[in-house]
N, CA, C and O atoms as a GROMACS GRO file, in nm:
protein
  312
    1UNK      N    1   5.565   4.849   0.005
    1UNK     CA    2   5.492   4.834   0.087
    1UNK      C    3   5.374   4.734   0.109
    1UNK      O    4   5.353   4.691   0.223
    2UNK      N    5   5.319   4.706   0.037
    2UNK     CA    6   5.202   4.605   0.017
    2UNK      C    7   5.222   4.522  -0.077
    2UNK      O    8   5.251   4.568  -0.188
    3UNK      N    9   5.212   4.382  -0.059
    3UNK     CA   10   5.249   4.268  -0.174
    3UNK      C   11   5.140   4.306  -0.228
    3UNK      O   12   5.056   4.358  -0.155
    4UNK      N   13   5.115   4.291  -0.358
    4UNK     CA   14   5.010   4.230  -0.452
    4UNK      C   15   4.921   4.145  -0.441
    4UNK      O   16   4.807   4.162  -0.484
    5UNK      N   17   4.984   3.989  -0.351
    5UNK     CA   18   4.881   3.879  -0.315
    5UNK      C   19   4.808   3.944  -0.212
    5UNK      O   20   4.688   3.920  -0.206
    6UNK      N   21   4.872   4.046  -0.106
    6UNK     CA   22   4.790   4.105  -0.024
    6UNK      C   23   4.636   4.139  -0.011
    6UNK      O   24   4.541   4.118   0.064
    7UNK      N   25   4.678   4.220  -0.161
    7UNK     CA   26   4.579   4.288  -0.238
    7UNK      C   27   4.484   4.230  -0.228
    7UNK      O   28   4.397   4.290  -0.166
    8UNK      N   29   4.448   4.097  -0.277
    8UNK     CA   30   4.438   4.106  -0.413
    8UNK      C   31   4.335   3.979  -0.298
    8UNK      O   32   4.216   3.949  -0.304
    9UNK      N   33   4.416   3.945  -0.228
    9UNK     CA   34   4.339   3.857  -0.112
    9UNK      C   35   4.196   3.943  -0.067
    9UNK      O   36   4.076   3.923  -0.080
   10UNK      N   37   4.330   4.110   0.027
   10UNK     CA   38   4.188   4.196   0.024
   10UNK      C   39   4.024   4.234  -0.014
   10UNK      O   40   3.911   4.225   0.034
   11UNK      N   41   4.096   4.284  -0.134
   11UNK     CA   42   3.999   4.226  -0.197
   11UNK      C   43   3.884   4.080  -0.270
   11UNK      O   44   3.766   4.066  -0.301
   12UNK      N   45   3.973   4.023  -0.269
   12UNK     CA   46   3.872   3.919  -0.229
   12UNK      C   47   3.813   3.908  -0.161
   12UNK      O   48   3.693   3.903  -0.188
   13UNK      N   49   3.844   3.899  -0.066
   13UNK     CA   50   3.713   3.929   0.125
   13UNK      C   51   3.678   4.007   0.093
   13UNK      O   52   3.654   3.963  -0.020
   14UNK      N   53   3.638   4.126   0.088
   14UNK     CA   54   3.554   4.307   0.053
   14UNK      C   55   3.488   4.180  -0.033
   14UNK      O   56   3.425   4.093   0.028
   15UNK      N   57   3.506   4.174  -0.187
   15UNK     CA   58   3.427   4.048  -0.226
   15UNK      C   59   3.309   4.029  -0.231
   15UNK      O   60   3.210   4.080  -0.284
   16UNK      N   61   3.354   3.883  -0.117
   16UNK     CA   62   3.282   3.821  -0.072
   16UNK      C   63   3.193   3.837   0.039
   16UNK      O   64   3.102   3.758   0.062
   17UNK      N   65   3.214   3.919   0.094
   17UNK     CA   66   3.168   4.024   0.206
   17UNK      C   67   3.058   4.077   0.163
   17UNK      O   68   2.991   4.105   0.262
   18UNK      N   69   3.012   4.100   0.081
   18UNK     CA   70   2.874   4.216  -0.017
   18UNK      C   71   2.870   4.182  -0.114
   18UNK      O   72   2.828   4.271  -0.187
   19UNK      N   73   2.914   4.012  -0.215
   19UNK     CA   74   2.829   3.941  -0.213
   19UNK      C   75   2.771   3.904  -0.077
   19UNK      O   76   2.682   3.966  -0.019
   20UNK      N   77   2.821   3.819  -0.043
   20UNK     CA   78   2.712   3.760   0.102
   20UNK      C   79   2.584   3.799   0.169
   20UNK      O   80   2.472   3.749   0.183
   21UNK      N   81   2.665   3.942   0.216
   21UNK     CA   82   2.557   4.025   0.191
   21UNK      C   83   2.391   4.069   0.096
   21UNK      O   84   2.278   4.110   0.123
   22UNK      N   85   2.457   4.033  -0.002
   22UNK     CA   86   2.337   4.068  -0.119
   22UNK      C   87   2.352   3.994  -0.055
   22UNK      O   88   2.407   4.013   0.053
   23UNK      N   89   2.301   3.852  -0.103
   23UNK     CA   90   2.198   3.720  -0.071
   23UNK      C   91   2.211   3.664   0.042
   23UNK      O   92   2.227   3.544   0.062
   24UNK      N   93   2.202   3.770   0.144
   24UNK     CA   94   2.177   3.734   0.265
   24UNK      C   95   2.029   3.825   0.325
   24UNK      O   96   1.964   3.800   0.426
   25UNK      N   97   2.002   3.956   0.206
   25UNK     CA   98   1.978   4.082   0.186
   25UNK      C   99   1.857   3.960   0.108
   25UNK      O  100   1.762   3.918   0.174
   26UNK      N  101   1.878   3.923  -0.017
   26UNK     CA  102   1.759   3.927  -0.138
   26UNK      C  103   1.690   3.725  -0.023
   26UNK      O  104   1.571   3.695  -0.021
   27UNK      N  105   1.770   3.658   0.028
   27UNK     CA  106   1.716   3.598   0.066
   27UNK      C  107   1.555   3.638   0.203
   27UNK      O  108   1.442   3.591   0.212
   28UNK      N  109   1.625   3.731   0.274
   28UNK     CA  110   1.536   3.783   0.388
   28UNK      C  111   1.372   3.846   0.295
   28UNK      O  112   1.252   3.821   0.313
   29UNK      N  113   1.460   3.951   0.178
   29UNK     CA  114   1.314   3.948   0.164
   29UNK      C  115   1.266   3.802   0.040
   29UNK      O  116   1.169   3.849  -0.020
   30UNK      N  117   1.282   3.714   0.006
   30UNK     CA  118   1.254   3.606  -0.085
   30UNK      C  119   1.103   3.518   0.107
   30UNK      O  120   1.001   3.450   0.116
   31UNK      N  121   1.182   3.576   0.184
   31UNK     CA  122   1.151   3.437   0.286
   31UNK      C  123   1.036   3.570   0.374
   31UNK      O  124   1.008   3.547   0.492
   32UNK      N  125   0.981   3.692   0.311
   32UNK     CA  126   0.894   3.781   0.389
   32UNK      C  127   0.849   3.808   0.239
   32UNK      O  128   0.751   3.882   0.233
   33UNK      N  129   0.897   3.766   0.117
   33UNK     CA  130   0.768   3.724  -0.030
   33UNK      C  131   0.674   3.699   0.024
   33UNK      O  132   0.569   3.760   0.044
   34UNK      N  133   0.735   3.545   0.066
   34UNK     CA  134   0.598   3.398   0.075
   34UNK      C  135   0.503   3.413   0.167
   34UNK      O  136   0.382   3.388   0.158
   35UNK      N  137   0.610   3.488   0.320
   35UNK     CA  138   0.498   3.536   0.433
   35UNK      C  139   0.357   3.567   0.299
   35UNK      O  140   0.248   3.515   0.274
   36UNK      N  141   0.412   3.643   0.261
   36UNK     CA  142   0.308   3.764   0.236
   36UNK      C  143   0.223   3.683   0.158
   36UNK      O  144   0.100   3.685   0.157
   37UNK      N  145   0.311   3.603   0.082
   37UNK     CA  146   0.202   3.574  -0.016
   37UNK      C  147   0.112   3.436   0.071
   37UNK      O  148   0.003   3.417   0.016
   38UNK      N  149   0.134   3.355   0.176
   38UNK     CA  150   0.043   3.256   0.273
   38UNK      C  151  -0.038   3.381   0.316
   38UNK      O  152  -0.073   3.449   0.220
   39UNK      N  153  -0.054   3.400   0.366
   39UNK     CA  154  -0.159   3.471   0.425
   39UNK      C  155  -0.176   3.565   0.316
   39UNK      O  156  -0.296   3.542   0.303
   40UNK      N  157  -0.150   3.658   0.221
   40UNK     CA  158  -0.287   3.640   0.088
   40UNK      C  159  -0.424   3.589   0.065
   40UNK      O  160  -0.540   3.629   0.062
   41UNK      N  161  -0.302   3.406   0.043
   41UNK     CA  162  -0.402   3.304  -0.027
   41UNK      C  163  -0.453   3.206   0.098
   41UNK      O  164  -0.472   3.087   0.077
   42UNK      N  165  -0.465   3.244   0.182
   42UNK     CA  166  -0.525   3.225   0.283
   42UNK      C  167  -0.642   3.215   0.322
   42UNK      O  168  -0.703   3.299   0.389
   43UNK      N  169  -0.691   3.084   0.272
   43UNK     CA  170  -0.883   3.104   0.307
   43UNK      C  171  -0.941   3.140   0.425
   43UNK      O  172  -0.890   3.111   0.533
   44UNK      N  173  -1.047   3.204   0.414
   44UNK     CA  174  -1.084   3.193   0.567
   44UNK      C  175  -1.096   3.111   0.654
   44UNK      O  176  -1.176   3.041   0.592
   45UNK      N  177  -1.080   3.049   0.766
   45UNK     CA  178  -1.113   2.922   0.818
   45UNK      C  179  -1.258   2.892   0.905
   45UNK      O  180  -1.279   2.907   1.025
   46UNK      N  181  -1.335   2.851   0.812
   46UNK     CA  182  -1.479   2.834   0.909
   46UNK      C  183  -1.466   2.707   0.999
   46UNK      O  184  -1.414   2.602   0.960
   47UNK      N  185  -1.525   2.727   1.136
   47UNK     CA  186  -1.518   2.658   1.201
   47UNK      C  187  -1.596   2.543   1.134
   47UNK      O  188  -1.700   2.588   1.086
   48UNK      N  189  -1.582   2.410   1.113
   48UNK     CA  190  -1.684   2.374   1.061
   48UNK      C  191  -1.744   2.210   1.087
   48UNK      O  192  -1.832   2.136   1.044
   49UNK      N  193  -1.608   2.208   1.208
   49UNK     CA  194  -1.669   2.112   1.270
   49UNK      C  195  -1.575   2.002   1.329
   49UNK      O  196  -1.504   1.926   1.264
   50UNK      N  197  -1.585   2.005   1.441
   50UNK     CA  198  -1.566   1.968   1.636
   50UNK      C  199  -1.381   1.902   1.598
   50UNK      O  200  -1.336   1.832   1.508
   51UNK      N  201  -1.319   1.969   1.718
   51UNK     CA  202  -1.146   1.929   1.704
   51UNK      C  203  -1.118   1.792   1.768
   51UNK      O  204  -1.016   1.723   1.762
   52UNK      N  205  -1.261   1.764   1.847
   52UNK     CA  206  -1.246   1.664   1.927
   52UNK      C  207  -1.267   1.573   1.805
   52UNK      O  208  -1.175   1.492   1.795
   53UNK      N  209  -1.355   1.561   1.714
   53UNK     CA  210  -1.400   1.507   1.589
   53UNK      C  211  -1.254   1.422   1.502
   53UNK      O  212  -1.228   1.303   1.484
   54UNK      N  213  -1.160   1.592   1.452
   54UNK     CA  214  -1.100   1.519   1.355
   54UNK      C  215  -0.933   1.451   1.474
   54UNK      O  216  -0.870   1.350   1.443
   55UNK      N  217  -0.898   1.543   1.606
   55UNK     CA  218  -0.822   1.396   1.636
   55UNK      C  219  -0.889   1.257   1.691
   55UNK      O  220  -0.802   1.177   1.724
   56UNK      N  221  -1.042   1.203   1.711
   56UNK     CA  222  -1.070   1.140   1.679
   56UNK      C  223  -1.015   1.016   1.590
   56UNK      O  224  -0.985   0.899   1.614
   57UNK      N  225  -1.016   1.113   1.462
   57UNK     CA  226  -0.939   1.078   1.314
   57UNK      C  227  -0.834   1.037   1.336
   57UNK      O  228  -0.803   0.919   1.347
   58UNK      N  229  -0.780   1.112   1.344
   58UNK     CA  230  -0.592   1.092   1.352
   58UNK      C  231  -0.569   1.044   1.423
   58UNK      O  232  -0.446   1.034   1.415
   59UNK      N  233  -0.628   0.957   1.571
   59UNK     CA  234  -0.585   0.862   1.671
   59UNK      C  235  -0.662   0.681   1.592
   59UNK      O  236  -0.654   0.566   1.636
   60UNK      N  237  -0.686   0.701   1.547
   60UNK     CA  238  -0.793   0.608   1.456
   60UNK      C  239  -0.651   0.588   1.312
   60UNK      O  240  -0.617   0.470   1.307
   61UNK      N  241  -0.605   0.641   1.248
   61UNK     CA  242  -0.527   0.658   1.171
   61UNK      C  243  -0.366   0.595   1.240
   61UNK      O  244  -0.295   0.504   1.197
   62UNK      N  245  -0.350   0.672   1.347
   62UNK     CA  246  -0.231   0.589   1.385
   62UNK      C  247  -0.264   0.532   1.473
   62UNK      O  248  -0.214   0.579   1.576
   63UNK      N  249  -0.340   0.431   1.492
   63UNK     CA  250  -0.291   0.274   1.547
   63UNK      C  251  -0.365   0.204   1.406
   63UNK      O  252  -0.383   0.084   1.421
   64UNK      N  253  -0.385   0.228   1.349
   64UNK     CA  254  -0.346   0.156   1.199
   64UNK      C  255  -0.233   0.212   1.124
   64UNK      O  256  -0.274   0.315   1.070
   65UNK      N  257  -0.115   0.194   1.098
   65UNK     CA  258  -0.036   0.226   1.113
   65UNK      C  259   0.030   0.197   1.214
   65UNK      O  260   0.131   0.198   1.144
   66UNK      N  261   0.080   0.164   1.344
   66UNK     CA  262   0.119   0.129   1.426
   66UNK      C  263   0.066  -0.075   1.373
   66UNK      O  264   0.131  -0.161   1.314
   67UNK      N  265  -0.076  -0.077   1.432
   67UNK     CA  266  -0.058  -0.258   1.383
   67UNK      C  267   0.006  -0.310   1.198
   67UNK      O  268  -0.002  -0.429   1.172
   68UNK      N  269   0.055  -0.229   1.105
   68UNK     CA  270   0.057  -0.254   1.056
   68UNK      C  271   0.241  -0.308   1.027
   68UNK      O  272   0.294  -0.392   0.954
   69UNK      N  273   0.309  -0.173   1.163
   69UNK     CA  274   0.453  -0.124   1.171
   69UNK      C  275   0.438  -0.316   1.212
   69UNK      O  276   0.500  -0.406   1.156
   70UNK      N  277   0.339  -0.331   1.322
   70UNK     CA  278   0.335  -0.436   1.405
   70UNK      C  279   0.360  -0.586   1.334
   70UNK      O  280   0.436  -0.682   1.328
   71UNK      N  281   0.285  -0.552   1.305
   71UNK     CA  282   0.260  -0.718   1.154
   71UNK      C  283   0.386  -0.674   1.124
   71UNK      O  284   0.479  -0.700   1.201
   72UNK      N  285   0.407  -0.595   0.997
   72UNK     CA  286   0.518  -0.590   0.939
   72UNK      C  287   0.660  -0.683   1.031
   72UNK      O  288   0.739  -0.770   0.994
   73UNK      N  289   0.643  -0.626   1.139
   73UNK     CA  290   0.769  -0.611   1.215
   73UNK      C  291   0.815  -0.762   1.410
   73UNK      O  292   0.893  -0.779   1.503
   74UNK      N  293   0.684  -0.822   1.342
   74UNK     CA  294   0.662  -0.922   1.333
   74UNK      C  295   0.729  -1.051   1.317
   74UNK      O  296   0.770  -1.142   1.390
   75UNK      N  297   0.723  -1.015   1.162
   75UNK     CA  298   0.723  -1.095   0.975
   75UNK      C  299   0.813  -1.135   0.989
   75UNK      O  300   0.835  -1.255   1.010
   76UNK      N  301   0.932  -1.006   0.981
   76UNK     CA  302   1.077  -1.039   1.034
   76UNK      C  303   1.206  -1.063   1.105
   76UNK      O  304   1.258  -0.999   1.197
   77UNK      N  305   1.253  -1.188   1.033
   77UNK     CA  306   1.415  -1.254   1.121
   77UNK      C  307   1.495  -1.121   1.071
   77UNK      O  308   1.524  -1.070   0.962
   78UNK      N  309   1.524  -1.082   1.257
   78UNK     CA  310   1.610  -1.038   1.234
   78UNK      C  311   1.687  -1.180   1.296
   78UNK      O  312   1.810  -1.189   1.295
   0.00000   0.00000   0.00000
């Protein structure tokens, strides 16, 4: 009625689905574990400074990087 290769292929497919489901569940649990670690380990956020000051520092850093990239680009012969 059923050939042995068909039975083996079906069993292998079922086994693959079971293993994939177990791995997916383990991945989901690991992600939840890492989220709980991050939530637990995160220090209490204190507002120690102005957000505007941090933005200005970041803008100055970006401007410096752009100047360096422009200097590199102008020195390269294409």
